[in-house]
N, C-alpha and C positions, 0 to 999 in steps of 0.2 A: 216709189217713188213718192218725195216728198216736195212739194212747192213753198216755198218758205218767202215771204215781204216784211219784211227791216226798214228801218224806218226809226232815223234821229234827228234828233232837232232843234236851237237852240237855239235863241235871242243872245247872241254880245253888245259890249258896248262900243266895237271898234268901229265904225262910217264901211257901208258896204265898199266902196269903191277900193277900202282898203286891204279889206278882207278879200274881192279878188284878185288883187294886186301877186300877191301866193298863190292863190287857190286855182289860177287859171295855169299858172307851172305845172302841165303834166306830167312832165318830170322829172321836178323839182325834190330837193332833199331839204323838207322842210315840217315831215312828218317824224317825229321819237323811230316809234316802230322800224324804222329804216336801216339798216347795215353799209347799207347802197344802194344808190339806181341810176339805172345809164337809158341815155333812149334810141334804137335802133331803130330802122322800117321792115315792113317782110315785106313780102313778093311783088307785091302792090302797091308799093313807097306811104304805106297807112301807119297812124305819127306809133310805134308799141316800148311800151316803158318798160324795162327790165330793171328786176328788184330783188333783195335776199331781205330778210326781218334778223334783226338780231337775235342772236342764239337759236338758231331755227335755219338747218341745209337746206332749206328746201328753195330754187330760182321762181321766181313769181315771175309774168305776164300779163300784160293788161293792154288793151290794143282802144285806143281815143278811135267814138264809134262815133260823137257829136260833140259841135266844140260852137259859144255863143259871146264876143263880150258884152253883144247888149246888151243880154239877156243875165250876163256872170251865172253863166251855166252847161256842164261840161256833163257826158256821160264816153261809158265805156265796160266794154267787157273780156270781159277772165280771156284766157287762153293758154298756160301752163300754168304748175303749181302748186291751187289745193285739190289734194285727195276726194278721188267720190264725188266731184260733182259737173254732173251734167251741161248745167248752162248757169251761168252767171251776170248778169248784167244791173249792170249801178249806172246812180247819175246823183250830181250835187249842185247846191243851184244856192245863189246868196239873194237876197231883198235885203233890202233895201227896206229899212223903218226909223220910224221916229228917232232920233238919238239913237242908234245903231243899226243893223243886222242882223239878217237870222239866216241861220246857213242848215238846211237840211242834204243830210244824205241818207242815200235810200237806195237798195240791192232787191234783183228779184234769183231766187236761183232753186235749183233744183237736184235734191238731193236722195240719197235715199237714207232712215232716221238707220244706227242714231247716230248719225256724223249726219247732216240736217242739224242735227239741236248746237253742235256743237262745233259747224258754220254759223249757223246761225250769232254763238255766241259769241267767236271769234268774229264775226264780222261786225255788231257793237262795241267791241271792245278797242277797234279799228277808231271805226266812227266818232266815236263820242276821245279820242287821245288827238285825234286827227284835228276834232272842230273845238277843243281846246289849244291844241300847238297856232289854228289857222291865228285865234284870235293875239292870241301871245303876239303873234310877229303884226298880226299886225297894227298893234297897238303898240309895243320897244321899241327903239331905236335903241345902238348899241354908240356911244362912244367916248375914245379918249383925251380929259385934260389932259393938256402940257405940265410942265412943270418937273420940278427932282421932288418928288419919286413920279411920272405918268399915273395917274387915277380909272380906272376902267367904271364904266360906269351903264347900265340899262335904266334908260329912262321913259317915260312915256311924257303926252304935246300936251303942252302948254297948256296955265287953268289960271284965271287968276289965285290972288290969297297964298299960302305960306305954302314949301315944297316938302314934302314930307319924304324924307330919307331912309332909311334902310339899312342896319347897317347888323350883320350875319357875325356869328361863333368864328370861334377860332380854329374849328372843325369844318370852315362852310367854309361857302361866297356869294357871288352876287344874288345866280339862279334860284341860289333857296328862299326867296322870294317871290318868284310871277307870280307866281299862286295870291299876294297880293299886292302883285304892284298889278293887274287885273283890278281889281277891286276896290284898290285908293283911286286908280283914275280917272273914275266915274267921276269925282267931283274936284280933284286936286294935282296938280303937275308931282310925278311919283317919281323917286328914282333909286335905284340898289347898286351902292358902294364897293372893288371888292378895294378892301385894304389895301396896306402897302404892302406890296412881294403874294399878294394872291393875285388866282386870276391871273386880270389880264394890266390890274398894276403893280408896275414895280415896283422894284426895293429901295430904301434909303438909302442913304450914305453912308450912314453907322444908326447904333442901337434904337430901335424904335422904345418913341418912349410916349405918355398917354398926351404930351399936351405936344406931339405932332401928330397924331390924327387926329386932334381938336382941331388944330391946323390946316391938318384933308376937308375936314367937313367946312373948315367953312371956307375953303375954297370949294369947290358944292357947289357954294349958295351962293359964291362969286358967278361963276359961271352963264349963274340960270337966271344968276341979273332978281337974284334974292334977299333980302333981310330977315325974311324969316321964316324959321321951319322947323316943322316936327320930324319927329326923331325915335324912330319904331327898332331899340333893340331887336336883340338876340343874343344872352348870356354873355359873349363879350361885351358884346357892339351893347350891351344896357349898361355893363360899367361906364365904357366911352362914350354910351348916348351921359347919365348919370355922369361923368365927370365933363360933360361938357357943361354941363350948367352952371357946374361948381363957376368955370369958369367965362360962361359968357347967355348968363345967365336971360340977357334983355334981348336975345336973339331967337329965345323959345317961342311958340309958341302952344307948344303940348308936346309933350311925354309919356310911350310905350315902352313899355319894359318888362321883356317877356325873358324870363328861363336865368334873370336873375339880377343884379344892381350895384350893389357891394361889394363883387368880388373878392381880392381877396383883403381889403382895404381895413377888416377891421380884426384880419388875424393874424395871433401876434407870427415873431420874425421864422423861429424854431420851426409854426408849423407850414412859411408861407415858403421857405426853403426846402422841407423835406416833399412839398409835391413837386415846387421845381425839380429836384432829382429823380425824381423819382420818376419823370416823362423826360427828360433828360437823356437817362438812362439807356435806353433803347438807340435813341441817336449818336448818340454817345459807341455804339458798337454798329455804328454803321448798317443801319435801316432808317428807312426814310415810312412818314405818314402809311404807303402804301401798305405800304409791310406790316404793319396792327393796325390796322384800319378797322377789317375784323373785330377785337378785340375792342375799340373804344367804341361801336355801334352794340357790340351787345348792352353794354353800359347805358347809351343818352338814351336807345328807342325805348318804347313802352311794350307792356308783352301786346299789344290786338296789334301792333304795326306790321301791315302789309309786306307782302315780297319787296313794292315797288320800291315803297319809299326803303328799307332798309336798302334793296340798291343803290338808293339817292342815296342814300347817309354813309353807304361804304366809297364811291364814286366823288363827295366833297370830299371826302377825309384824303384818302389814294392821292388824289390831285396837289396838298398840299405840297410845296418845296420845303426839305425839310430846315433847310434856311431859315424859310419862312418861317414856320413853326416854331424855331427855334429860337429868334427874333421875341417872336406874339408872346410865348409860354415868359421868356423874360421878363418883359413888360408889365404881363397878366401884376408876376408876380413880384414887381415893387414899384406899387402902388406911392404917388406920391404924399394923398392925402385918406383919413378917413372927412368921410362924407359928412358938409354941416345941409342939411336941409334945408332949415332954413334957409336956403338961397335957392328955394325951389323956389317960379311963381308962377307957374304955369297948372292947367291942369295936368294928371300925371293920369295912367292905367297900367295897371298891373300884372300882367298875362301870367302861369305857372299854367306844365302839365297833369294830370288829378298821379301820375307815378313818373315825376321829375326827383329821381334821385340827385342830384344838382343841387339841384333848388326848388327842393320841394314843401310843399303848400301849408303849413307852417309855418314856411323861414319866410315867404316871402308877402304870404298875409299879418306876420310879423314889420315885414319892412314896411308897407305901404300902410300899417300903423302909424310906424314911427315916421315918414314923411305926412301923414295927415296927420299929428300933436304937434310938426318943429316949422311946417308951410307955414307964412306970413297967409295968405288967406286961401286954406286945405281946398283943393277938389282935389281926388283921389275917387276912385275905383280897383277892384279889385273881383278878376274870374278866375276859374279853374275849369282849363280845356281838359275835359272828363273822354279818358279814355285813353292820352298823349302823354309822350312822358320829354324828354328833353325838348327836342325840336320842334313842342307845339303848335309851333305853327306848320309845318310838312303834315307830317303826324294827325292833323285833323283840322283842317284849312275853313270845312267851312266855320264850324265854334267860333273857330278866331279871326276870321271876315270880320264874325257878325257883330264881331263884341271891338275891332278895328272897325269898321262903318261907321256904325255912333258913337264912337269917338272921334272921329271925324266931325261924323254930321254936327256936332255941336260948335265947327270951326270954320263951318263953309262963311267966305263974307256977307 
């Protein structure tokens, strides 16, 4: 029988009170591994959380043994669910630190080997994912901007300076940017937008055009009281961000363009029409994005993408209504202009994945150099995100965020 001790500790940018406000809910549904959770009382009236993890059959029970709002601490023990464990006790505490908090989650358990090592690996994964979720829950707020269409946003606390606004790709939604929201919130107020018809945003009343997306960005800026914005786009979002620069360059403090820029604005009409027909065909046959999500992910994912990343990409694609996908495709294949890069008057950072087949490094490097050659006061960066495919912010968030934060660091007022 092996006695195992495991501790995961992480400093987060959220305030301790905000983290604890989420973590103190012993029977809350904040952990991303949970399929469902509910509260019950045992025969002595003690609080027990009952839950099922995604992809598992077992039902788990854990009993609360200690709780302190004063110390921001709770402790619990295993009652049911972990195979072969003889004893299992765990604790979580949130410590206040300057400009943030430290979350400490630890467990002590006893089980025979090699099962004890398996439990340790699983417990570490649970703790690490839970701490990440706690930080995000403490930092983020969700809101809906009234109007037509309504616009759903996830945003962080107010800070001086420009708003950093994240714009997703044609197969995504605002949740794709949660790792970048955490990073950007350290220096700026940041927000991620669901484009019209995606996620929590309602569709427009007519076929969307690029001017509609640009008007939506202006609405978000107005909602947050910001006269300046840093736009960070992915694929379709990069094309929309650059289109915004063509119309409202005076409102931009910076452009971060990932996995694209020009969209189909430089493609001949026959190529654009063929692109549209090929992607409309499954929709015309009655399929939805959920039906062909696997095929799309095979094209956009890099060779090193983890199973969790692949599932996130599939889930994003599967969530798109067919009408929204059709609407966005039509807009993307009917650009209103070829970009005049001399109109970009702000710093630009271009990034793409090492294995991006839709926006390969050579192509994006070429666009970066064209912007450098055309801009009146060029300030252009170009970076390749190692190991990543098209969604480089999801596949390699560590490298992506380092480039992001270095760029934003230059823009702090």
